C-alpha positions in Angstrom: 25.2 -30.6 3.3 24.8 -27.0 4.6 25.9 -23.9 3.3 29.1 -23.8 5.4 30.3 -27.1 3.8 29.5 -26.6 0.5 32.8 -25.9 -2.0 32.2 -25.1 -5.5 34.1 -28.1 -8.1 36.5 -27.0 -10.5 33.8 -27.4 -13.0 30.3 -27.1 -12.4 28.2 -30.5 -13.6 24.5 -30.8 -14.0 22.8 -32.1 -10.9 19.0 -32.7 -11.2 18.7 -34.1 -7.6 17.9 -32.1 -4.9 17.2 -29.4 -7.4 13.9 -27.5 -5.8 10.6 -27.3 -7.2 11.9 -26.5 -10.6 14.3 -29.3 -10.9 12.3 -30.7 -14.2 12.3 -27.8 -16.2 15.5 -25.6 -15.3 18.4 -27.2 -17.6 21.9 -25.6 -18.7 21.3 -26.1 -22.3 18.2 -24.0 -25.1 16.6 -25.2 -27.6 13.4 -28.0 -28.3 13.0 -31.1 -26.2 9.8 -32.1 -28.5 8.1 -31.2 -31.2 4.7 -29.8 -31.1 3.1 -27.1 -33.4 1.3 -24.4 -31.3 -2.3 -23.9 -31.7 -3.8 -20.7 -33.9 -6.9 -19.0 -33.1 -9.2 -16.8 -35.1 -7.4 -13.3 -33.9 -4.4 -11.7 -35.6 -2.9 -11.8 -32.1 -1.6 -14.8 -30.6 -0.5 -15.1 -27.2 1.7 -18.1 -25.7 2.0 -17.4 -21.9 0.9 -18.4 -18.5 -0.3 -16.3 -15.5 2.7 -15.7 -13.8 3.7 -12.1 -13.5 5.5 -11.7 -16.7 2.3 -13.2 -18.6 0.2 -11.0 -17.0 2.2 -7.5 -17.9 0.7 -8.9 -21.5 -2.9 -9.9 -21.0 -3.4 -6.8 -18.7 -2.3 -4.5 -21.5 -4.2 -6.2 -24.1 -7.5 -6.2 -21.8 -6.7 -2.8 -21.1 -6.4 -1.6 -25.2 -9.5 -3.5 -25.7 -11.3 -1.6 -23.0 -10.1 1.8 -24.5 -12.1 0.8 -27.6 -8.9 -0.8 -29.7 -11.0 -3.6 -31.3 -8.0 -4.5 -33.3 -6.6 -5.8 -29.7 -8.7 -8.8 -29.7 -6.1 -11.7 -28.9 -6.1 -15.4 -28.5 -4.2 -16.7 -25.2 -3.0 -20.4 -25.0 -1.7 -21.6 -21.7 2.0 -22.7 -22.1 2.6 -24.6 -19.1 6.0 -24.0 -17.9 5.8 -26.5 -15.0 5.2 -29.4 -17.6 8.0 -27.8 -19.8 5.4 -26.9 -22.6 8.0 -23.9 -23.4 10.1 -26.3 -24.9 8.1 -27.6 -27.9 9.4 -27.0 -31.2 6.5 -24.3 -31.9 7.5 -22.2 -28.9 10.9 -22.2 -29.3 10.5 -20.7 -32.9 8.6 -18.0 -31.3 10.9 -17.7 -28.5 14.1 -19.4 -28.5 14.9 -18.3 -25.1 12.0 -20.9 -23.9 10.4 -18.5 -21.5 6.8 -17.0 -21.2 5.3 -14.9 -22.5 5.6 -14.9 -26.4 3.4 -13.0 -28.7 3.0 -14.0 -32.4 1.3 -11.0 -34.6 -0.3 -12.6 -37.7 -2.0 -9.1 -39.1 1.5 -8.6 -40.8 3.1 -10.3 -43.7 5.5 -12.1 -42.9 4.4 -12.4 -38.8 6.3 -11.0 -36.4 7.0 -12.6 -33.4 8.0 -10.8 -30.4 9.3 -12.2 -26.9 10.1 -10.7 -23.4 7.6 -9.3 -21.8 9.2 -5.8 -21.6 9.7 -6.0 -25.6 6.1 -6.9 -26.2 4.6 -4.4 -24.0 6.6 -1.9 -26.1 5.8 -3.0 -29.1 1.9 -3.1 -27.9 1.9 0.4 -27.1 3.6 1.7 -30.0 1.5 -0.6 -32.4 -1.8 0.6 -31.0 -0.8 4.4 -30.0 -1.7 3.7 -26.4 -0.2 4.0 -22.6 3.1 5.2 -24.0 3.1 9.1 -24.3 4.6 10.8 -27.5 6.0 13.3 -25.5 9.6 12.9 -25.4 10.2 13.3 -21.6 7.4 11.5 -20.6 7.8 8.7 -22.8 11.4 8.7 -21.6 10.4 8.4 -18.2 8.3 5.5 -19.1 10.9 3.6 -20.8 13.0 4.5 -17.6 10.9 2.5 -15.5 10.1 0.0 -17.8 13.6 -1.2 -18.1 13.7 -0.2 -14.4 11.3 -3.2 -14.0 13.1 -5.5 -16.1 16.4 -5.2 -14.4 14.7 -5.4 -11.0 12.4 -8.2 -11.2 14.4 -11.1 -11.6 16.1 -9.8 -8.1 12.4 -10.1 -6.3 11.1 -13.4 -8.5 14.5 -15.3 -8.9 16.4 -14.0 -6.1 14.1 -12.8 -2.8 10.8 -15.1 -3.6 12.9 -18.3 -4.8 15.3 -18.4 -1.8 12.4 -17.1 0.4 9.3 -19.2 -0.7 10.6 -22.3 -3.2 14.1 -23.0 -2.3 14.7 -26.9 -0.8 16.3 -25.3 2.2 16.7 -22.1 3.7 20.0 -20.3 3.4 20.4 -17.5 5.6 22.8 -15.6 3.7 20.4 -15.6 0.4 17.3 -14.6 2.0 19.0 -12.0 3.6 21.0 -10.8 0.5 17.6 -11.0 -1.6 15.3 -9.5 1.1 17.8 -6.5 1.3 17.5 -5.7 -2.3 13.6 -6.0 -2.1 13.1 -3.7 0.6 15.1 -1.6 -1.4 13.1 -2.0 -4.7 10.2 -1.0 -2.8 11.7 2.2 -1.1 12.5 3.1 -4.8 8.9 2.7 -5.9 7.3 4.2 -2.6 9.6 7.6 -3.3 8.6 7.8 -6.7 5.0 6.9 -5.8 5.1 9.8 -3.4 5.6 12.3 -5.8 3.3 11.0 -8.6 -0.1 9.4 -9.0 1.5 6.7 -11.4 4.9 5.5 -11.6 6.1 7.5 -14.6 4.1 10.2 -13.4 0.4 11.6 -13.8 -0.7 9.1 -16.6 -1.1 5.4 -16.2 1.0 3.8 -18.6 3.3 0.6 -19.6 5.2 1.3 -16.8 2.5 0.6 -14.2 1.4 -2.6 -16.3 4.7 -3.8 -16.2 5.6 -3.3 -12.4 2.0 -3.6 -10.9 2.2 -7.7 -11.5 5.3 -8.2 -9.5 5.3 -5.2 -6.9 1.5 -4.6 -6.9 0.8 -8.3 -6.1 3.6 -8.6 -3.5 2.3 -5.7 -1.4 -1.3 -7.3 -1.5 -0.2 -10.4 -0.1 -0.6 -12.5 -3.2 3.0 -13.1 -4.2 5.3 -15.3 -2.0 3.4 -15.0 1.0 5.8 -12.2 2.1 3.9 -9.7 3.1 4.5 -9.8 6.7 8.1 -10.8 6.1 8.6 -7.8 4.0 6.3 -5.2 6.6 4.9 -4.0 3.1 2.6 -1.4 5.2 5.6 0.5 5.5 5.3 1.2 1.8 2.1 3.2 2.1 2.5 4.9 -1.6 3.2 1.6 -3.3 0.1 0.1 -1.8 -2.2 2.8 -2.5 -1.2 2.7 -6.0 -1.3 -1.0 -6.2 -4.9 -1.2 -4.7 -5.7 1.4 -7.2 -4.5 -0.6 -10.3 -6.3 -3.4 -8.7 -9.6 -1.9 -8.9 -9.3 -1.6 -12.8 -11.8 -3.8 -14.5 -9.3 -4.4 -17.3 -6.4 -5.6 -14.7 -9.0 -7.6 -12.8 -9.8 -9.7 -16.2 -6.1 -9.8 -17.4 -4.5 -11.0 -14.1 -6.5 -14.1 -14.8 -5.7 -15.6 -18.2 -3.9 -18.4 -18.9 -4.3 -19.1 -14.8 -4.5 -22.5 -13.7 -4.4 -22.0 -9.7 -6.7 -19.8 -7.2 -10.2 -19.1 -6.8 -10.7 -17.6 -10.2 -9.0 -19.5 -13.5 -9.1 -18.7 -17.2 -6.7 -21.1 -18.7 -7.2 -20.0 -22.1 -8.9 -16.5 -23.6 -10.2 -16.4 -26.7 -12.9 -13.5 -26.5 -14.4 -11.1 -24.1 -17.5 -13.7 -23.1 -15.3 -16.1 -21.7 -15.2 -13.6 -18.9 -19.0 -13.8 -18.5 -19.5 -16.7 -15.8 -16.3 -15.8 -13.5 -16.4 -13.8 -10.4 -14.0 -11.1 -10.8 
């Protein structure tokens, strides 16, 4: 049925047929589908995630903290395979009732603190360890401006442009045009900001860069949605410059592959720095 023939029913009914790649995991109800306890490693920080852009945010920050000498930021990263429905286990739902990766459990305090939503985890870790978020009120506020910009903008890039351009079972011209326009507008916003500053929030590398790079950096470097040519990303030369500089950071090279189960370099679980020893980053 084409987009021109479809007329919404009076009341929407969940239909799992012809729902595309994610039909087996997307559903209109919340809560656990099965009982399963989450594994717990030796470190206080327990991360349950997958190496998607939202997952990369947290593993990049944790690797950056360790690179900065924060030994107490050591962590165990367990794979939550969202394609297999791991996010609907009773254990994961207890950490994140929204059933989305990433989710963090901090066992260094009693009772343990659960943190979910990637932006909240970035803010929690930056404040806990005192890195990548300035204490100066002006710089801090600008960093948070861009952190929340990302949290509001990325769904239009991923669930909007990425879904309809790359994943949808049928190509809908209206949807692709609508979200391509928005993706390019967002890239233009970033490009204008990065023309004035080396990093997104100013002169210093921060959780704003760590939040934004996995989405927009991967996009302009050709590592998301096979869409670099379609979006003509070379026109955003300041974003490309920034994306390449961030990608070259050793901690980013490590963090971007944690909990990844695809591509040439994979690290489904991470429990110590030695897990990277035999990998070519």
